[in-house]
C-alpha positions, 0 to 999 in steps of 0.5 A: 808766806816766806821771808821778803827778799829785802829782809833776807838780803839785809841779814847777809850784810857785812857792814851796818848801815851806819858803817856803809854811810861812813865808806860812802862819805869817805869816797865822796869826800876823797873824790871832791878833793881830787883824789877818787878812791880805787876799788882797792882803797874802798875795799880797804876802808870797808875792811878796816871798819869791819876789823875795828868792830869784829877784830882781825879774825873776821870773815873777809869781804867778798872778792867783788864787794866793791862792784 
């Protein structure tokens, strides 16, 4: 047997599940208040979380990360 696809993909994740939840909640709260985030805003929020955890020199998220 090999590695399950879900386990393989989980190893490639840049944000921890808790961090993903923070980004999703931020997007939903912003939209609920009448200010839906653009892809750029969403990317910036996720990148800010990565920077806080890993420092300025972290590998950037992929170009299509938000998609």
